[in-house]
N, C-alpha and C positions, 0 to 999 in steps of 0.2 A: 618177532613178536614175543613179548614176555608172557609167561603163564603163572598163575597163582591158583592154589587150590581153593575151592568153594569154602572149605572149613576155615582156612587161614584168613580169607577175605572177610568172612563173618566175624571172626574173632578180633581182627584188627580194627574193624569199623563198628563193632557192636551191632551187627545186623541179625535179622532172623530170616531163615529161608521159608518163604511162603509157598512157592511152587518149585519143586525140584525138576530142572530141565533134563536131568539124566547125565549131566556132564560133571566129572570130578574136578575139572580145572576150568578157569576162566582165562581166555586169551585176550590180552589187551595191548595195544600199541599207541594209544592216544590218551593223554591225561585230561582231555576236555570232557565236559558233561553236556548232554543235550536234553532240553525240555521239549518233548515232542508235540507241542500244541498244534503247530502247522501240519504235522504229519497226520494227527488224528482228524484234522480237517480235510486232509486228502492231498496236501502239497508235499511232494517228495523230491523235487528237482535238486535241492541242495542239502539233502539229508545226510548227516554224518553217521553212517551206520557202524563206523568203527569206534564210536564213543559209547560210554556207559550212559544209559537212558534214565531220566529221573522224572517222576510224575508226582503231583501233589493235589491239593484241593481243586485247583483250577481245571486240570485235565479230567479229574474224576467227575466234577460237576458238569463239565461240558458233555461227557459221555452220557450221563444220566438224563440229559435233556433230549436224547435221541430215542427213537423207537428201538425195541429189542433187536430187530433185524439189522438196523443200521449200526448199532453198537458192535455186534458180532463182526460185521463186514470191516468196520474201521479197525477194530482190535486185531483181527486176523491179518489184515493187510500190513499193519504195523509190525507184528511179529514175523511176518514173511520176509521183511527186510532185515536179515540176520544182524544182530548186534551182540556185544559181549554179555550184557545182563541188564535187568531192569530193577531200579530201586524205587520203592513207594514210601514217601515221607508221611509224617503225621500219624503213623500207625494206622493208616486208613484200611478199611475192609475192602477187599476186592471181590468182584463177581467171579464165579466158577469158570467163566470163559477164559480168564487169564491163565489159570492152571491148565486148562485144556490146550490152549495154544502154546503154553510154555513147554509142555511135553511133546507136542507135535513138532515144534521147531527147535527143540532142545536148547531153550534159553531159560536160565535160572532167574526167578523173581525173588527179590529180597524186600524186607520191610524194616523201616527205621522209626524209632519213637520221636526223633528230632523233627523240627519244622524244616521245610524245603530248603531255605537259604542256608541253614546251619549244616545240614547233612551234605549239601552240595559243596560247600567250602571244605568240609572235612574230607570228602572223597577226593576232591581235586588236589588238596595238599598231599594226601596219601599217595595218589597216583603220580604226582610230580616227583616225589621221592622214589617211588617204586620203579618208574621208567627213566630215572635220571641216568645219563651216560656215566659209566664207571670204569675204573681200571685199578689193578693192584700195583703197588709200588714197594720197593725195598728201601727201608730206612727207619728213622725214628720220627714220631710226631709228638711235639710237646707244646704246651701253652705257656708262654713266658710273658708276664705282665699283660695278659690279655691278647697277645699276638700268637697266632698259630704258626709254629715254625717247623718246617719239614727239613730234617737233617739227612743228607745223603753223603755217600762216599764209599770207597772200596772197602771190602771186608778187612777188619783189623785196624782201621784208621783211628778208631777211638769214639765211635758214635755212642755205643752203650755206656761207656765210662762218663762221657760228657753229659749224657741224659741223666745218669744217676746223680751226678754232681748238681744238675739243675733241680732235680726232685728234692735232693737234700736241702737246697736253698729255698724250698717252698713252692716251686713251680709244679705243673701237673703233666702227667703222662697220658697221652691218648692212645698211642700204638707203638709197639716195638717190633722191628723186623719186617712185618707185613702190614701195609696200610691200605685200606680200601678207600679209594678216592672217588667221590661222586661230584658231578657238576649239577648244581641246582641253580637254575637261572644263570647269572654271570659270576657265581662264586664257586669255590671248591670246598667240599666238606670231607674231612678225613675221619676215619674210625678204625677200630681194630676188628678183625674177624671175631665172631662170637666166642670161640673157644680159646682165643688168645688175649682177651681183655684182662687188663690189670697185671699181666705177667710179663716178665723180661727174662732174656737169656744173657747170662754173664759168664764169659769164658773163665774157667777155673772154679766157678761156684755152681753153675747150672741154672735151673729155672728158679726165679724168685717171684714172690707175690708182693707187688708194690703196695697194694691196698692194705695188706696185713702188716707189712713192715713199717709203712709211713703214715697210715691212716687214710680214711675215705677221701680226704681233701687232696690227696696226692694223685688221684686219677680222675679222668673225665671221659664221658662216653664219646663225644664228638667235638670237633673244632673246625672252624674255618681255617683254611690254609692261606696265610697272609704273606709268608716269606719262605723262600727256599735257600738253605745254606748248604753249600757243597764243600765238603772237607777233602783236601788232597795233601799229599806229602810235599813238604817245602822243596821247591826246585830253585837252586841258586842262580840258574841261568834264565829263569822266568821273571818277567817284570809284573809285579802285582800292583793293584790299584792302591795308592797311598793317599789319594786326595778325596775320593768319595764323590767325584763329579759325574762319574759314569753311572748309567742306570741300566744295568743288564737285567734281562727278563728271561723267564723260562715259560714255555708253552705246554700246558697240561690240559688235555681234553678241550682245546680251543680257548682256554683262558690264560691270559698272561699274568704271571705273578713275579714280583721282584726277586732277583737272585743275587746272592753274594758268594764269592769264592774265597774260602778261608784256608790259607796254607797252614799245615800242621808240622810242628817240630818240637823237640824236647824243651820243656820250660814254658811253653805257651799255655795259659789257662783258658781253655776253650769255652768253659762255662761262663766265665766273666765276659769274654768277647761276645758270646751269643746274647747275654743279658744286655750288653751295650747296644748290640744290633737291634734287639727288640725295642728298647727305649727310643733309639734313633728312628725306627720304623714308625713308632707312634707319633713322633714329632712330624715326620714327613706326611703322615695321614692328616695332620692338622695344618699342613702347609708350611711347616718350618723346616728349611733345608740349611743345616749348619754349614756345610761346605760352601754352598753358594753365598751365604751371608759373609763368611770369612773372606772369600775371594773378592766380594764386592767391597769390603772394607779395605783390603789391600789395594785394589784398583783405585779407589777414591783417595787413599793415602798417597799413592804414587803420583796421581794427577795433581794433588795439592803441593807436593814437593816440587814438581815441575813448574807450577805456576808461581810458587813462592820459594825461590832459591835461598839457601842459607845466608843470613846476614850477620853472622858472628863477627866479633871484632878481630882485627888482624894485629 
């Protein structure tokens, strides 16, 4: 279960604390939002008590149509089913009983100026990102022609130098050395740790500030990871793919992404190769597979030669 401070939760979502439940942190493990209309009516059979609760005009109006005693019973029973927190939309005023039961059951109540649908969407998007599965990776993350490329390989293989060459050519750095990868839905999003953003380590020079050296357009906060390129030292005894018909993939956090193995040796311009890989990836995303089309032409040509033998003069 993830935890977030009440202060940070308020700051990130522009909320106001109406009733302090006495907890410094909110514990959340579900990105869903629940509108407790049925619960205030008295039906709790399928109540998701692990979700953030959201009430608006409908729920408040429903309560006001009850007697004072019934309101207290319904509200206390609702708070007794412990949930992470309660958010009130439309900047609605709450009866004192909410703060009474907030303190009794240690559940913080927040208020938002936004209408119910807008604050619900905002909170769900926030929690989806907050609760997204994540993992750290070692490598470089750059955006090349709009394609997020994760560059991996053993230390000293040339990842930083290649990344610098790409930046010099107008592409953008997302993260150097340590990459924070999150799974959001069915895609992977990469970013740099807060204290490492826009910085790179270059052996022989030290730490450099990419934004200061190359301008604000040379860095980017986050990027979707569309392609993994693994660099390795050229092995003369190894057979590398020269046709492009194989579709190797890597599994990260349960998401499969295309993977290329690029052999490295003196004289190979890795930056240009990665640019070509990015362009080729864009074509594949549009359904254009150059290698397949090439071999289809070869196959059709061979069949044509077989059916129509050479009729040259003797």
